[in-house]
MILUMMAR-267778 format. One line per 10 residues: number of its first residue (from 0); their letters; for each residue x, y, z of C-alpha. Coordinates in steps of 0.02 Angstrom, whole numbers. Layout:
BEGIN
NUM> a> X/Y/Z  ...
***
This chain:
BEGIN
0> msidrtapda> 16625/-1564/7234  16657/-1569/7420  16726/-1441/7541  16840/-1479/7683  16791/-1348/7816  16915/-1420/7945  17060/-1371/7839  17150/-1232/7929  17191/-1138/7772  17017/-1155/7686
10> vvtpeliqav> 16949/-994/7634  16780/-963/7563  16793/-844/7419  16663/-780/7295  16743/-882/7156  16717/-1032/7256  16530/-1002/7294  16502/-960/7104  16586/-1127/7059  16478/-1223/7183
20> lkallssfqh> 16313/-1144/7121  16361/-1178/6940  16390/-1365/6988  16221/-1375/7067  16126/-1300/6917  16205/-1419/6796  16155/-1567/6902  15968/-1530/6855  15896/-1631/6710  15764/-1496/6659
30> pvapkdvrpp> 15847/-1329/6675  15750/-1177/6742  15685/-1052/6619  15789/-890/6619  15711/-745/6712  15759/-620/6581  15657/-696/6438  15549/-575/6348  15439/-610/6200  15499/-548/6033
40> rpgkapsycr> 15431/-386/5957  15283/-408/5841  15337/-442/5662  15506/-512/5707  15545/-696/5711  15602/-761/5885  15790/-764/5911  15912/-910/5940  15966/-879/6121  16087/-953/6249
50> hkatnrayvt> 16052/-1005/6426  16214/-960/6506  16183/-1069/6664  16164/-1226/6573  16246/-1179/6405  16091/-1232/6311  16003/-1148/6167  15822/-1094/6184  15697/-988/6088  15541/-897/6161
60> lpgkpkgrvv> 15387/-905/6060  15256/-767/6084  15105/-819/6184  15016/-787/6348  15062/-733/6472  15247/-712/6452  15287/-830/6304  15333/-1012/6286  15511/-1057/6307  15574/-1209/6195
70> ylgpygsaes> 15747/-1282/6235  15842/-1339/6083  15995/-1432/6146  16180/-1384/6171  16206/-1207/6118  16295/-1190/5947  16269/-1373/5902  16198/-1424/5734  16057/-1514/5823  15999/-1357/5911
80> rnrydatiaa> 16010/-1258/5745  15901/-1388/5658  15775/-1387/5801  15771/-1195/5795  15729/-1195/5617  15594/-1328/5630  15521/-1238/5784  15515/-1065/5693  15440/-1139/5536  15298/-1232/5639
90> wldgrrvesk> 15266/-1071/5739  15252/-971/5573  15128/-1095/5499  15026/-1094/5657  15021/-903/5661  14957/-898/5483  14819/-1020/5521  14768/-917/5680  14775/-755/5577  14664/-825/5439
100> aakeepppsv> 14537/-896/5570  14533/-723/5661  14496/-631/5496  14362/-752/5439  14190/-703/5508  14073/-833/5587  13944/-906/5463  13783/-809/5458  13647/-864/5575  13464/-889/5547
110> syvagrflew> 13430/-734/5652  13553/-628/5549  13481/-689/5378  13300/-654/5445  13344/-476/5498  13429/-436/5336  13279/-507/5238  13154/-408/5342  13257/-244/5306  13250/-287/5122
120> argyyrkrge> 13063/-329/5129  13027/-155/5212  13103/-73/5063  13030/-187/4927  12843/-211/4982  12800/-18/4969  12674/83/4875  12688/273/4862  12827/272/4993  12721/177/5121
130> ptnqvrivdq> 12744/-5/5172  12608/-126/5124  12522/-254/5230  12640/-389/5167  12779/-317/5275  12679/-358/5440  12649/-537/5371  12841/-556/5342  12880/-496/5510  12762/-613/5595
140> slrvlvaefg> 12828/-759/5497  13010/-720/5530  12977/-704/5716  12923/-890/5727  13076/-936/5620  13194/-843/5742  13107/-916/5890  13145/-1086/5828  13317/-1077/5742  13378/-900/5778
150> gspaasfdaq> 13552/-956/5838  13581/-1098/5709  13691/-1070/5554  13589/-1025/5401  13679/-1153/5300  13609/-1300/5411  13428/-1249/5377  13340/-1381/5288  13171/-1457/5241  13148/-1535/5414
160> alkrvrsrfv> 13176/-1362/5497  13046/-1283/5377  12922/-1419/5429  12949/-1380/5607  12923/-1194/5582  12768/-1232/5486  12702/-1339/5632  12717/-1187/5743  12597/-1093/5621  12472/-1233/5631
170> esglsrgecn> 12487/-1242/5823  12450/-1049/5829  12277/-1086/5751  12311/-1015/5575  12216/-1079/5427  12287/-1204/5303  12305/-1074/5172  12387/-949/5287  12513/-1082/5353  12568/-1119/5171
180> rragivtrcf> 12576/-936/5138  12696/-904/5286  12796/-1059/5251  12824/-989/5077  12885/-824/5154  13021/-927/5244  13069/-1014/5085  13080/-849/4997  13190/-780/5137  13317/-920/5102
190> rwatseglap> 13302/-888/4910  13346/-707/4941  13488/-758/5058  13560/-870/4922  13563/-730/4799  13648/-618/4932  13785/-754/4968  13717/-774/5151  13664/-954/5136  13710/-1096/5015
200> asawhscksv> 13589/-1139/4875  13556/-1308/4963  13454/-1224/5102  13335/-1145/4978  13322/-1302/4867  13290/-1403/5019  13150/-1290/5075  13074/-1292/4901  13061/-1483/4912  12934/-1463/5049
210> eglrrgrcea> 12749/-1483/4982  12611/-1376/5048  12478/-1433/5164  12334/-1522/5078  12148/-1501/5115  12086/-1638/5234  12262/-1704/5255  12323/-1595/5400  12268/-1524/5569  12261/-1341/5501
220> petepvgpvp> 12082/-1283/5496  11999/-1227/5332  11927/-1057/5309  11759/-1038/5220  11778/-950/5052  11719/-773/5040  11553/-765/4955  11418/-636/4910  11309/-551/5037  11122/-556/5012
230> ldvveatipr> 11051/-388/4963  10916/-394/5094  11045/-412/5232  11143/-265/5157  10980/-159/5153  10941/-201/5336  11114/-145/5397  11122/19/5292  11006/124/5403  11124/85/5553
240> mptpvaamvr> 11275/159/5464  11345/336/5458  11290/429/5294  11461/418/5213  11484/231/5250  11311/194/5187  11357/288/5021  11511/187/5006  11417/26/5021  11295/78/4888
250> lqlltgmrpg> 11434/133/4778  11527/-34/4791  11355/-128/4742  11340/-17/4593  11516/-23/4530  11606/-170/4605  11753/-69/4663  11869/-125/4806  11837/-52/4982  11999/49/4971
260> eaaqitrami> 11954/115/4805  11787/179/4870  11870/259/5023  11998/357/4933  11887/422/4791  11898/613/4753  11812/721/4623  11983/749/4539  11998/566/4503  11832/557/4406
270> detadpwvyr> 11830/598/4227  11657/679/4212  11674/720/4026  11666/537/3978  11501/442/3957  11480/361/4074  11598/440/4200  11766/344/4226  11847/339/4397  12040/319/4392
280> pdrhksehhg> 12102/283/4570  12279/344/4612  12317/186/4711  12252/12/4676  12299/-168/4706  12396/-206/4545  12480/-37/4517  12649/-117/4552  12627/-225/4396  12606/-72/4287
290> rkreipigpq> 12420/-95/4253  12287/44/4246  12130/37/4342  11972/118/4260  11802/101/4341  11650/150/4239  11521/252/4347  11342/234/4279  11193/351/4310  11142/286/4482
300> aqallsgffr> 11324/301/4545  11336/471/4473  11189/533/4561  11255/458/4726  11424/539/4706  11356/710/4659  11275/724/4829  11448/729/4904  11540/849/4786  11600/1002/4867
310> agsdeplfsp> 11649/1156/4772  11833/1200/4781  11883/1043/4878  11996/901/4823  11978/802/4978  11900/621/4985  11715/629/4959  11677/517/5106  11755/606/5251  11719/545/5430
320> klwmvqrkqa> 11782/711/5500  11662/811/5387  11519/698/5430  11542/724/5616  11538/913/5590  11383/906/5488  11304/782/5617  11334/903/5760  11262/1047/5661  11103/949/5613
330> lraarrskvq> 11083/900/5801  11108/1080/5854  10977/1140/5720  10848/1022/5777  10868/1060/5966  10713/1142/6039  10781/1204/6202  10899/1351/6228  11084/1317/6207  11173/1339/6378
340> psqvdrsrps> 11342/1441/6377  11438/1287/6431  11362/1187/6280  11406/1302/6144  11565/1206/6099  11578/1033/6175  11709/964/6053  11851/866/6119  12012/911/6036  12122/790/6146
350> rkrpagaayd> 12036/635/6083  12150/492/6067  12093/438/5895  12017/598/5813  11916/574/5650  12024/576/5496  11991/658/5329  11955/487/5250  11907/309/5289  12032/172/5267
360> rtsytravar> 11996/-18/5245  12012/-44/5431  11897/102/5485  11776/62/5348  11758/-129/5395  11742/-74/5581  11602/39/5542  11510/-104/5446  11534/-218/5593  11455/-96/5709
370> acaaafphpt> 11311/-80/5595  11288/-265/5582  11289/-274/5776  11154/-141/5791  11053/-220/5651  11057/-400/5710  11078/-404/5898  11065/-576/5989  10890/-603/6051  10943/-633/6236
380> ledvparrlg> 11136/-617/6255  11177/-454/6166  11145/-343/6321  11231/-462/6446  11401/-400/6508  11545/-506/6444  11605/-545/6621  11438/-627/6656  11441/-738/6506  11483/-919/6531
390> kaqkatlqew> 11592/-1017/6410  11448/-1093/6318  11357/-926/6309  11514/-845/6237  11528/-971/6099  11337/-956/6061  11359/-764/6048  11515/-784/5941  11422/-906/5824  11274/-781/5811
400> rkahrwhpnq> 11388/-635/5765  11480/-734/5644  11317/-783/5552  11251/-605/5552  11405/-512/5500  11473/-462/5332  11623/-357/5275  11642/-238/5126  11743/-360/5018  11580/-465/5003
410> lrhtfatevr> 11500/-325/4905  11624/-352/4771  11570/-535/4763  11389/-481/4760  11419/-366/4612  11523/-492/4520  11383/-625/4543  11249/-517/4475  11350/-455/4322  11396/-637/4278
420> rrfgleaaqv> 11218/-694/4294  11155/-557/4184  11297/-521/4063  11412/-664/4071  11590/-698/4141  11688/-586/4017  11584/-437/4073  11617/-476/4256  11806/-488/4219  11814/-322/4131
430> llgharaevt> 11716/-229/4262  11817/-304/4408  11976/-263/4322  12050/-438/4317  12180/-488/4200  12129/-674/4198  11954/-750/4198  12011/-881/4324  12024/-743/4455  11849/-683/4412
440> qvyaerdlaa> 11778/-851/4446  11832/-834/4629  11722/-681/4642  11569/-719/4537  11462/-869/4590  11398/-981/4448  11215/-973/4408  11152/-1144/4466  10974/-1102/4425  11017/-1068/4239
450> aariaaeig> 11117/-1232/4234  10966/-1324/4313  10843/-1254/4183  10961/-1302/4037  10983/-1478/4114  10793/-1491/4125  10779/-1444/3938  10914/-1560/3880  10892/-1704/3993
***
């Protein structure tokens, strides 16, 4: 449309301007989206709308930031109605898919499964309400697992991943047996995850397919088996021990009890009416299997324990706290000079680690190690400060200490070997409290001298 501005009677009216703008808008192929478009309310299907400027139908689909406008064709035509129905159907299907995806949680990761398993282990591995040492081993094993595959989905964990985790155990210097033990903990973690629906059974079965490390066929070092300690070595160490520690060592040699059983013994746990006495510890290694532990106490052990009985006391017989009090009293009684007023009481109540009412396995082992260091010092390097030792000297000192150290568990092996030599394997099994003879054979060394005598007679 053209306007003749030279005509004398041409008048520009609002109607004329509106007609010109309408003609300009209709000349565009892609119409401009309407400014008054608003997304539909939640829960309501988008409406079939009319764009007045172009007389076209459109629908506004919800989205960010202001919705998505879809033009359908001439307003009121069958084509636009069909397009509207198809657009709404596709939008509804897409919204269902998005809603389902939003509700679905991401698959559990290895880190999540490890955390849940550790939480379960803290409640499972307990005795008398206290966590056992197994919880610490589980925690250390899972830390390596999370460091390697923490962000990976638990469903993707397989045999190759387990071998990679086990290789980290080997690189850390753990022994072959300990590497197999910790790899077994990782396998059990995924077995538990399978039972809880956190991982597919394929992850657990894939881990089970991994064979353990074999002796001489891997880089993991071997540990020497625990054996008996010679009696002359024990006798040389006992004078260097505190009185209660020395008594615990002799009690183990006479009864074959475990270090923890010797540390917790009280008079109330001993049946003095039986002949011989019978010690029934409240806590022992196999109590979670429902087994009872009864330890016979012969005349020599009875005489040893009688020296530690205290009237009206049900505390552990071997008390480091009581021994320190008695030791101070003995030193004070043996003093010849006059006691100064400032030295009447020199106790230190603010010690970081005060003496306890009873020994535990750790403090017992530490006391034996100190006695070994005092009884078997290195001839030349024992008094040299560590900062002045060279690398070769440190290695030499470490080898010396390793060759001249023993720990309380070896006393049980010594007892078992002596009982087996004199009374046979079955007697050793009963006294050690083993359910199977195969376990007793680990503790009791074979009497090779007897075998040599028999071979000489038969051969």
